[in-house]
MDTraj code that builds the backbone (N, CA, C; nanometers):
import mdtraj as md
import numpy as np

residues = "MET LYS PRO SER ARG LEU GLU PHE THR VAL ASP PHE CYS ASP CYS ASP PRO ALA ARG ILE VAL PHE TYR PRO ARG TYR PHE ASP TRP PHE ASP ARG ALA THR GLU ARG LEU PHE ARG GLU ARG GLY MET ALA TRP PRO GLN LEU TRP ALA GLN TYR ARG LEU ALA GLY PHE PRO ILE VAL ASP ALA GLY ALA LYS PHE HIS GLY PRO SER ARG PHE GLY ASP ARG ILE ALA ILE GLU SER TRP ILE GLY GLU TRP ARG SER LYS LEU PHE VAL VAL GLN HIS ARG VAL HIS ASN ALA ASP GLU VAL VAL VAL GLU GLY HIS GLU LEU ARG VAL TRP ALA LEU ARG ASP PRO ALA ASN PRO ASP ASN MET LYS ALA GLY VAL VAL PRO GLU GLU ILE LYS ALA ARG PHE GLU GLU".split()
xyz = np.array([
    [-1.3696, 0.3968, 0.7335],
    [-1.2368, 0.3644, 0.7820],
    [-1.1508, 0.4905, 0.7775],
    [-1.0805, 0.5117, 0.8872],
    [-0.9887, 0.6258, 0.8925],
    [-0.8629, 0.5908, 0.8126],
    [-0.8270, 0.6743, 0.7153],
    [-0.7065, 0.6447, 0.6368],
    [-0.5792, 0.6559, 0.7204],
    [-0.4806, 0.5785, 0.6810],
    [-0.3459, 0.5925, 0.7349],
    [-0.2820, 0.7099, 0.6608],
    [-0.1891, 0.7771, 0.7256],
    [-0.1257, 0.8934, 0.6622],
    [0.0254, 0.8829, 0.6763],
    [0.0942, 0.8904, 0.5647],
    [0.2402, 0.8866, 0.5589],
    [0.2862, 1.0197, 0.5008],
    [0.3664, 1.0948, 0.5779],
    [0.4129, 1.2265, 0.5335],
    [0.5650, 1.2278, 0.5248],
    [0.6163, 1.2954, 0.4238],
    [0.7613, 1.3089, 0.4086],
    [0.7932, 1.4166, 0.3064],
    [0.9200, 1.4527, 0.3015],
    [0.9696, 1.5506, 0.2051],
    [1.0325, 1.4755, 0.0882],
    [1.0019, 1.5200, -0.0331],
    [1.0572, 1.4576, -0.1535],
    [1.2076, 1.4860, -0.1593],
    [1.2863, 1.3813, -0.1698],
    [1.4311, 1.3939, -0.1820],
    [1.4721, 1.4050, -0.3288],
    [1.5906, 1.4571, -0.3504],
    [1.6420, 1.4712, -0.4868],
    [1.6477, 1.3360, -0.5576],
    [1.6833, 1.2307, -0.4835],
    [1.6956, 1.0973, -0.5450],
    [1.5615, 1.0430, -0.5939],
    [1.4502, 1.1041, -0.5531],
    [1.3171, 1.0626, -0.5976],
    [1.2783, 1.1251, -0.7315],
    [1.3630, 1.2130, -0.7827],
    [1.3249, 1.2961, -0.8964],
    [1.4029, 1.2639, -1.0238],
    [1.3429, 1.3059, -1.1345],
    [1.4111, 1.2973, -1.2631],
    [1.4963, 1.4238, -1.2798],
    [1.5660, 1.4394, -1.3927],
    [1.6512, 1.5587, -1.4089],
    [1.5768, 1.6921, -1.4028],
    [1.4466, 1.6898, -1.4262],
    [1.3675, 1.8137, -1.4175],
    [1.3223, 1.8421, -1.2740],
    [1.3689, 1.7598, -1.1805],
    [1.3361, 1.7720, -1.0373],
    [1.1886, 1.7452, -1.0082],
    [1.1247, 1.6675, -1.0940],
    [0.9875, 1.6218, -1.0729],
    [0.9957, 1.4748, -1.0313],
    [0.9091, 1.4330, -0.9375],
    [0.9127, 1.2943, -0.8908],
    [0.8998, 1.1999, -1.0093],
    [0.9944, 1.1068, -1.0172],
    [0.9941, 1.0030, -1.1200],
    [0.8799, 0.9073, -1.0862],
    [0.7854, 0.8871, -1.1791],
    [0.6590, 0.8204, -1.1493],
    [0.6696, 0.6848, -1.0786],
    [0.7709, 0.5988, -1.1043],
    [0.7746, 0.4712, -1.0315],
    [0.7919, 0.4871, -0.8800],
    [0.8438, 0.6007, -0.8373],
    [0.8611, 0.6238, -0.6928],
    [0.7271, 0.6184, -0.6200],
    [0.6205, 0.6635, -0.6870],
    [0.4891, 0.6594, -0.6230],
    [0.4504, 0.5161, -0.5869],
    [0.4846, 0.4213, -0.6729],
    [0.4495, 0.2822, -0.6446],
    [0.5300, 0.2275, -0.5270],
    [0.6530, 0.2700, -0.5124],
    [0.7320, 0.2347, -0.3940],
    [0.6665, 0.2946, -0.2697],
    [0.6260, 0.4183, -0.2779],
    [0.5620, 0.4848, -0.1636],
    [0.4279, 0.4201, -0.1309],
    [0.3533, 0.3762, -0.2329],
    [0.2270, 0.3064, -0.2067],
    [0.2533, 0.1789, -0.1266],
    [0.3587, 0.1078, -0.1631],
    [0.3935, -0.0155, -0.0923],
    [0.4253, 0.0144, 0.0543],
    [0.5045, 0.1178, 0.0788],
    [0.5367, 0.1587, 0.2165],
    [0.4104, 0.1984, 0.2920],
    [0.3232, 0.2714, 0.2253],
    [0.2000, 0.3176, 0.2896],
    [0.1079, 0.2003, 0.3233],
    [0.1060, 0.0980, 0.2401],
    [0.0238, -0.0201, 0.2683],
    [0.0752, -0.0924, 0.3921],
    [0.2055, -0.1102, 0.4008],
    [0.2610, -0.1750, 0.5197],
    [0.2287, -0.0930, 0.6446],
    [0.2409, 0.0376, 0.6362],
    [0.2104, 0.1254, 0.7487],
    [0.0633, 0.1138, 0.7890],
    [-0.0254, 0.1034, 0.6906],
    [-0.1683, 0.0891, 0.7159],
    [-0.1953, -0.0307, 0.8070],
    [-0.1316, -0.1430, 0.7784],
    [-0.1476, -0.2631, 0.8618],
    [-0.0835, -0.2420, 0.9992],
    [0.0364, -0.1867, 1.0013],
    [0.1086, -0.1670, 1.1275],
    [0.0294, -0.0784, 1.2227],
    [-0.0321, 0.0278, 1.1701],
    [-0.1098, 0.1181, 1.2548],
    [-0.2305, 0.0501, 1.3182],
    [-0.2708, -0.0609, 1.2645],
    [-0.3836, -0.1356, 1.3202],
    [-0.3364, -0.2574, 1.4000],
    [-0.2094, -0.2519, 1.4417],
    [-0.1552, -0.3567, 1.5280],
    [-0.1172, -0.4847, 1.4564],
    [-0.0943, -0.4754, 1.3255],
    [-0.0616, -0.5943, 1.2476],
    [0.0693, -0.5734, 1.1710],
    [0.1792, -0.5688, 1.2457],
    [0.3107, -0.5583, 1.1808],
    [0.3303, -0.6822, 1.0946],
    [0.3796, -0.6611, 0.9749],
    [0.3886, -0.7719, 0.8802],
    [0.4708, -0.8915, 0.9276],
    [0.5852, -0.8748, 0.9918],
    [0.6589, -0.9949, 1.0331],
    [0.5758, -1.0877, 1.1237],
    [0.5047, -1.0297, 1.2197],
    [0.4225, -1.1103, 1.3096],
    [0.2982, -1.1630, 1.2390],
    [0.2358, -1.0779, 1.1575],
    [0.1151, -1.1175, 1.0848],
    [0.1445, -1.2344, 0.9920],
    [0.2551, -1.2262, 0.9197],
    [0.2883, -1.3319, 0.8251],
    [0.3166, -1.4627, 0.8973],
    [0.3833, -1.4558, 1.0116],
    [0.4114, -1.5780, 1.0878],
    [0.2814, -1.6380, 1.1421],
    [0.1957, -1.5542, 1.1961],
    [0.0712, -1.6023, 1.2576],
    [-0.0212, -1.6691, 1.1564],
    [-0.0300, -1.6170, 1.0361],
    [-0.1241, -1.6676, 0.9359],
    [-0.0581, -1.7498, 0.8251],
    [0.0712, -1.7842, 0.8407],
    [0.1452, -1.8608, 0.7390],
    [0.1420, -1.7886, 0.6034],
    [0.1528, -1.6567, 0.6085],
    [0.1473, -1.5777, 0.4859],
    [0.2788, -1.5841, 0.4096],
    [0.2661, -1.5844, 0.2789],
    [0.3820, -1.5708, 0.1918],
    [0.3999, -1.4240, 0.1544],
    [0.2965, -1.3451, 0.1783],
    [0.3018, -1.2031, 0.1472],
    [0.1703, -1.1550, 0.0907],
    [0.1734, -1.0351, 0.0362],
    [0.0570, -0.9729, -0.0273],
    [0.0957, -0.9306, -0.1685],
    [0.1174, -1.0264, -0.2582],
    [0.1604, -0.9877, -0.3935],
    [0.0572, -0.8999, -0.4639],
    [0.1082, -0.8105, -0.5439],
    [0.0237, -0.7192, -0.6212],
    [-0.0066, -0.7837, -0.7563],
    [-0.1368, -0.7903, -0.7900],
    [-0.1761, -0.8442, -0.9201],
    [-0.2267, -0.7355, -1.0140],
    [-0.2485, -0.6166, -0.9596],
    [-0.2848, -0.5017, -1.0430],
    [-0.2509, -0.3759, -0.9636],
    [-0.2013, -0.2764, -1.0319],
    [-0.1717, -0.1477, -0.9691],
    [-0.1866, -0.0395, -1.0747],
    [-0.2248, 0.0765, -1.0296],
    [-0.2376, 0.1864, -1.1240],
    [-0.2389, 0.3192, -1.0523],
    [-0.2239, 0.4243, -1.1305],
    [-0.2244, 0.5589, -1.0746],
    [-0.2726, 0.6572, -1.1800],
    [-0.3382, 0.7614, -1.1324],
    [-0.3758, 0.8756, -1.2155],
    [-0.2987, 0.9944, -1.1609],
    [-0.2299, 1.0628, -1.2506],
    [-0.1450, 1.1746, -1.2119],
    [-0.2150, 1.3049, -1.2480],
    [-0.2464, 1.3829, -1.1458],
    [-0.3188, 1.5090, -1.1649],
    [-0.2270, 1.6300, -1.1586],
    [-0.1090, 1.6113, -1.1036],
    [-0.0157, 1.7221, -1.0905],
    [0.1188, 1.6709, -1.0412],
    [0.2216, 1.7539, -1.0475],
    [0.3553, 1.7101, -1.0098],
    [0.3857, 1.7292, -0.8614],
    [0.4844, 1.6564, -0.8160],
    [0.5527, 1.6834, -0.6896],
    [0.6989, 1.6994, -0.7255],
    [0.7659, 1.7877, -0.6542],
    [0.9032, 1.8223, -0.6891],
    [0.9956, 1.8096, -0.5692],
    [1.1237, 1.8099, -0.6009],
    [1.2297, 1.8081, -0.5006],
    [1.2014, 1.9133, -0.3941],
    [1.1977, 1.8702, -0.2667],
    [1.1747, 1.9608, -0.1553],
    [1.0300, 1.9757, -0.1133],
    [0.9354, 1.9280, -0.1955],
    [0.7936, 1.9382, -0.1576],
    [0.7640, 1.8455, -0.0398],
    [0.6741, 1.8887, 0.0443],
    [0.6250, 1.8065, 0.1554],
    [0.4955, 1.7426, 0.1077],
    [0.4923, 1.6084, 0.1028],
    [0.3731, 1.5399, 0.0546],
    [0.3191, 1.4466, 0.1626],
    [0.1930, 1.4101, 0.1465],
    [0.1269, 1.3168, 0.2377],
    [0.0510, 1.2151, 0.1541],
    [0.0609, 1.0898, 0.1935],
    [-0.0124, 0.9823, 0.1270],
    [-0.1157, 0.9287, 0.2247],
    [-0.2420, 0.9355, 0.1854],
    [-0.3500, 0.8740, 0.2626],
    [-0.3820, 0.7401, 0.1984],
    [-0.3948, 0.6357, 0.2817],
    [-0.4185, 0.5002, 0.2314],
    [-0.5264, 0.4324, 0.3133],
    [-0.6070, 0.3517, 0.2467],
    [-0.7143, 0.2777, 0.3127],
    [-0.7516, 0.1566, 0.2276],
    [-0.8201, 0.0616, 0.2913],
    [-0.8703, -0.0541, 0.2170],
    [-1.0015, -0.0107, 0.1532],
    [-1.0032, -0.0089, 0.0212],
    [-1.1219, 0.0336, -0.0513],
    [-1.2227, -0.0776, -0.0707],
    [-1.1734, -0.2017, -0.0701],
    [-1.2629, -0.3159, -0.0948],
    [-1.1969, -0.4435, -0.0463],
    [-1.2768, -0.5267, 0.0177],
    [-1.2342, -0.6619, 0.0535],
    [-1.3048, -0.7585, -0.0398],
    [-1.2312, -0.8503, -0.0938],
    [-1.2892, -0.9610, -0.1699],
    [-1.2526, -1.0880, -0.0945],
    [-1.2959, -1.1998, -0.1415],
    [-1.2694, -1.3248, -0.0698],
    [-1.1205, -1.3467, -0.0446],
    [-1.0403, -1.3405, -0.1503],
    [-0.8972, -1.3695, -0.1407],
    [-0.8099, -1.2501, -0.1790],
    [-0.8737, -1.1367, -0.2039],
    [-0.8034, -1.0179, -0.2512],
    [-0.8492, -0.8961, -0.1718],
    [-0.7682, -0.7917, -0.1761],
    [-0.8115, -0.6646, -0.1209],
    [-0.7521, -0.5517, -0.2030],
    [-0.8257, -0.4401, -0.2076],
    [-0.7846, -0.3236, -0.2840],
    [-0.7414, -0.2147, -0.1858],
    [-0.6189, -0.1677, -0.2029],
    [-0.5694, -0.0561, -0.1224],
    [-0.5747, 0.0686, -0.2099],
    [-0.6406, 0.1721, -0.1582],
    [-0.6525, 0.2998, -0.2285],
    [-0.5513, 0.3968, -0.1686],
    [-0.4935, 0.4804, -0.2539],
    [-0.3963, 0.5808, -0.2097],
    [-0.4311, 0.7154, -0.2715],
    [-0.4126, 0.8192, -0.1918],
    [-0.4313, 0.9560, -0.2400],
    [-0.3105, 1.0368, -0.1935],
    [-0.2395, 1.0983, -0.2889],
    [-0.1200, 1.1760, -0.2581],
    [-0.1551, 1.3238, -0.2613],
    [-0.1247, 1.3910, -0.1495],
    [-0.1508, 1.5343, -0.1362],
    [-0.0185, 1.6100, -0.1411],
    [-0.0163, 1.7166, -0.2179],
    [0.0961, 1.8100, -0.2201],
    [0.0350, 1.9465, -0.1929],
    [0.0716, 2.0049, -0.0792],
    [0.0033, 2.1250, -0.0291],
    [-0.1428, 2.0860, -0.0094],
    [-0.2345, 2.1566, -0.0675],
    [-0.3758, 2.1224, -0.0497],
    [-0.4360, 2.0570, -0.1734],
    [-0.3501, 2.0101, -0.2628],
    [-0.3987, 1.9483, -0.3866],
    [-0.3763, 1.7983, -0.3875],
    [-0.4711, 1.7241, -0.4435],
    [-0.4506, 1.5818, -0.4691],
    [-0.3773, 1.5729, -0.6019],
    [-0.2538, 1.5225, -0.5976],
    [-0.1721, 1.5177, -0.7192],
    [-0.1667, 1.3788, -0.7815],
    [-0.1932, 1.2758, -0.7011],
    [-0.1931, 1.1385, -0.7533],
    [-0.2992, 1.0585, -0.6782],
    [-0.3717, 0.9752, -0.7526],
    [-0.4620, 0.8769, -0.6941],
    [-0.4178, 0.7401, -0.7460],
    [-0.4036, 0.6452, -0.6550],
    [-0.3553, 0.5145, -0.6971],
    [-0.4277, 0.4014, -0.6280],
    [-0.4027, 0.2806, -0.6783],
    [-0.4604, 0.1611, -0.6170],
    [-0.3645, 0.0444, -0.6335],
    [-0.3803, -0.0518, -0.5445],
    [-0.3100, -0.1802, -0.5528],
    [-0.4128, -0.2892, -0.5271],
    [-0.4159, -0.3899, -0.6107],
    [-0.4974, -0.5089, -0.5874],
    [-0.4019, -0.6161, -0.5385],
    [-0.4206, -0.6592, -0.4129],
    [-0.3274, -0.7511, -0.3478],
    [-0.3952, -0.8820, -0.3123],
    [-0.3168, -0.9885, -0.3147],
    [-0.3636, -1.1227, -0.2819],
    [-0.3258, -1.1552, -0.1382],
    [-0.4174, -1.2180, -0.0653],
    [-0.3868, -1.2749, 0.0665],
    [-0.3208, -1.4096, 0.0356],
    [-0.1883, -1.4104, 0.0259],
    [-0.1145, -1.5277, -0.0229],
    [-0.0572, -1.6083, 0.0938],
    [-0.0927, -1.7368, 0.0966],
    [-0.0469, -1.8293, 0.1998],
    [0.0644, -1.9175, 0.1456],
    [0.1490, -1.9654, 0.2355],
    [0.2481, -2.0663, 0.1976],
    [0.1725, -2.1923, 0.1594],
    [0.2137, -2.2549, 0.0538],
    [0.1520, -2.3792, 0.0088],
    [0.2045, -2.4927, 0.0967],
    [0.1166, -2.5592, 0.1743],
    [0.1656, -2.6656, 0.2628],
    [0.2326, -2.7803, 0.1866],
    [0.1907, -2.8027, 0.0623],
    [0.2503, -2.9103, -0.0169],
    [0.3894, -2.8737, -0.0666],
    [0.4151, -2.7431, -0.0802],
    [0.5456, -2.6970, -0.1262],
    [0.5712, -2.5585, -0.0662],
    [0.6454, -2.5505, 0.0447],
    [0.6660, -2.4230, 0.1136],
    [0.7331, -2.3134, 0.0299],
    [0.7923, -2.3497, -0.0830],
    [0.8510, -2.2486, -0.1708],
    [0.7458, -2.1800, -0.2577],
    [0.6277, -2.2364, -0.2624],
    [0.5189, -2.1804, -0.3429],
    [0.4158, -2.1129, -0.2535],
    [0.3260, -2.0414, -0.3178],
    [0.2175, -1.9767, -0.2458],
    [0.0870, -2.0019, -0.3174],
    [-0.0221, -1.9810, -0.2433],
    [-0.1558, -1.9919, -0.3021],
    [-0.2455, -1.8907, -0.2344],
    [-0.3475, -1.8473, -0.3044],
    [-0.4403, -1.7502, -0.2483],
    [-0.5225, -1.8157, -0.1382],
    [-0.5376, -1.7425, -0.0277],
    [-0.6211, -1.7889, 0.0824],
    [-0.7309, -1.6881, 0.1081],
    [-0.8319, -1.7302, 0.1808],
    [-0.9427, -1.6419, 0.2153],
    [-0.8975, -1.5459, 0.3250],
    [-0.9266, -1.4184, 0.3070],
    [-0.8904, -1.3177, 0.4067],
    [-0.9750, -1.3420, 0.5317],
    [-0.9122, -1.3634, 0.6474],
    [-0.9892, -1.3889, 0.7701],
    [-1.0760, -1.2690, 0.8101],
    [-1.1935, -1.2981, 0.8618],
    [-1.2867, -1.1934, 0.9033],
    [-1.2276, -1.1055, 1.0130],
    [-1.1447, -1.1650, 1.1025],
    [-1.0871, -1.0842, 1.2108],
    [-0.9891, -0.9798, 1.1569],
    [-0.9297, -1.0073, 1.0417],
    [-0.8408, -0.9085, 0.9784],
    [-0.9248, -0.7931, 0.9254],
    [-1.0294, -0.8253, 0.8542],
    [-1.1177, -0.7213, 0.8012],
    [-1.1723, -0.6342, 0.9136],
    [-1.2090, -0.6963, 1.0244],
    [-1.2655, -0.6239, 1.1384],
    [-1.1684, -0.5214, 1.1953],
    [-1.0385, -0.5500, 1.1918],
    [-0.9401, -0.4559, 1.2459],
    [-0.9387, -0.3236, 1.1688],
    [-0.9841, -0.3265, 1.0462],
    [-0.9881, -0.2051, 0.9653],
    [-1.1188, -0.1278, 0.9835],
    [-1.2153, -0.1888, 1.0479],
    [-1.3437, -0.1234, 1.0710],
    [-1.3452, -0.0497, 1.2038],
    [-1.2482, -0.0776, 1.2902],
    [-1.2448, -0.0159, 1.4241],
    [-1.2136, 0.1318, 1.4154],
])
top = md.Topology()
chain = top.add_chain()
for i, resn in enumerate(residues, 1):
    res = top.add_residue(resn, chain, resSeq=i)
    for name in ("N", "CA", "C"):
        top.add_atom(name, md.element.get_by_symbol(name[0]), res)
traj = md.Trajectory(xyz[None], top)
């Protein structure tokens, strides 16, 4: 699978007082990169959620390994891809590049969450449709 790529310049508001990216920002960027990954394959979330009665893709596990810093003004790129499909879950892998170095590696374990027909305010895990998985293999 060809990874999606999100590139941007680190803003001052992304940093701590030492001008190093404050670590929770990476998780926000991972979330943005995941949405972009779907959009690039023709599956914008508003339409996808309506079509499949999705409640969303809640995260049940997330993590990151930090190999180096990114700082105010650095140009970084996040590569994202689906690392694994499970029946009702999927793993999104992220790799953050600063210059030619990988500075962060992260993952998100997300649920294919459907609206509960018995109670539309609730959600339940649903099986990821095969046609969705296929869109990532193209």
